[in-house]
N, C-alpha and C positions, 0 to 999 in steps of 0.2 A: 632545557630550562623550564622549571615549573612555574605555576601562577604566583606562588608565594615569592619566589626569587624575582620575578618580573615586577611584582608590586613593590618589593623592597627597593629595587633599582630605580623604579619610577619615583617613589617617594624621596629617596636620597637625591635624585636628580632635581626634583622640584625644590627641595629645601636648599640645596647648594646653589641653584640658579637664583633663588630669592636672595640668599646671602650675598651672592656676587653683586646683584643690583644695589642692595642696601649698603654694601661696603664701598662700592665703586666711587662715590663722591669723596670718600676719605683719601682716595688716591688722586684727587684733583681733576676728576673727569665728570662730564655729564653722563647720566646712565645710558647704557646701550639701548634700553627700551625707549627712552625718551628721544634719543637721536634717530632711531629707526622710525618711530611714530611720526616725528616731524618730517622726515623724508617722505613717508607714505602720504602725508597730507599735502606737502609742497610739490612733490613730483608726480604723485599718482592720483591726486584729487580725492583721496579717501577722507571720510569725515573723521574727526578726532577720536571718537569712541571706537570705531572700527580699527583705526590705525593703531591705537594703543593695545587693543585686544590682540590684533595680529602680531604686533611686535613682541608681546608677552608669549603668545603661542609659539612663535618662531624661537625665541630665546629659551623657553622651557624645553622645546623639542630637541634643540641642539644640545642642551645640558643633559637631558636624559640619554641621548646618544653617547655623549662623552662618558657618562656614568656607566653605561653598558660596556664600553671599551675598557674602562678602568676596572670594572668588576671581573672581566675575563682575565686580565693580568693578575688581579688580586686573588682570584680563586685558583689560578695556576700556581702562584707563589706569593704568599703574604709576608715573606720575610721583610725585616726592616730595610735591608739593602735594596731589595727589589722595589719596595714601596717608595722609598726616597728617590730612587732612580726613575720610576714611572711618573711620580709627581713632577719632578724636574723636567723630564723629557716631554711629557704631554703638555705641561705648562709652556715649555719653549715652543713646541710644535704648533700649539693653538695660537700662541702670540705671533709666531711667524706668519701664519696664514689668516689671522683674524681680519686684518684690514681689507685685503682683496676679497676674501670670502663674504664679508659683510657688504662690501660694495656690489659684488655680483648679485647677492640676494636682494638688496634694495632695488637694483635695476630690473631684476626678474619680476619682482612684485609690482613695481610701479609701471613697467612697460609691457609686461607679459611676454617678453622675449629674452632668449638666452644671449648674454653679452659675451663677446670674445674675451678670453683670458688675457690676451695681449693688450687690451685697452684698460686693464685694471691697474691699481697702484702696485708698487713693488712690495715684496715680502718685508715684514717688519723685523729687522734684525737688531733693533734698539733694546738695550738692557735698561729697563725702567719700569714705571708704574704698571704698564699693561702686562709685562712679564710677571711681576710680583702678584698681581691680581689673578692671573691665570694659575699660577702656582698655588695660591691660596685656595682657589676654587677646587683644584684637584686634591689638596690637603683636606678640605671639607668632605669631599667625596670619599676619600679613604678612611677618614674618621668615621663617617657614616657606615661604610662597609664593615669596618672593625667593630663598631658598636652593634650592628646587626648580627654579626657572627657571634659576638659575646652573648647577646641576648638569646639567640636561638640555639646555641650549642648546648648539648645535654649536660646537666649538672652531674658532677662526680658524686657518687654516693659515699657517705661517710661510714 
């Protein structure tokens, strides 16, 4: 992977992560960053500014990682069928694991210790707003990857 590809993935991940937080209240939820920041303040005694900066850093880092995974699949096969399948599958997988993963991360940041997986919440199997929001996130990612490919592909000469 070259620097240009990494920069593109990084920017798409950032924009998609911001879109996720901006749209999240439309799904009837408090934003992930505000919930994490609140937990860092209440459980870890972080000051509000540090807690909010940390929550955004974590959220953007995870989003960029998800974008990297999606880009590998997209660069392997960008067909409509594979793209719809990956948006659906990755949206479902991240919804399934988001609650225990977020819980584990908050406990790690606030206590500085690794928490046993058995003490975390169950996987989220609910079909609802969290699933639709994660699917939308991956749709934003693929739209970004598609636009990046369109912009950077060589123009056909006339």
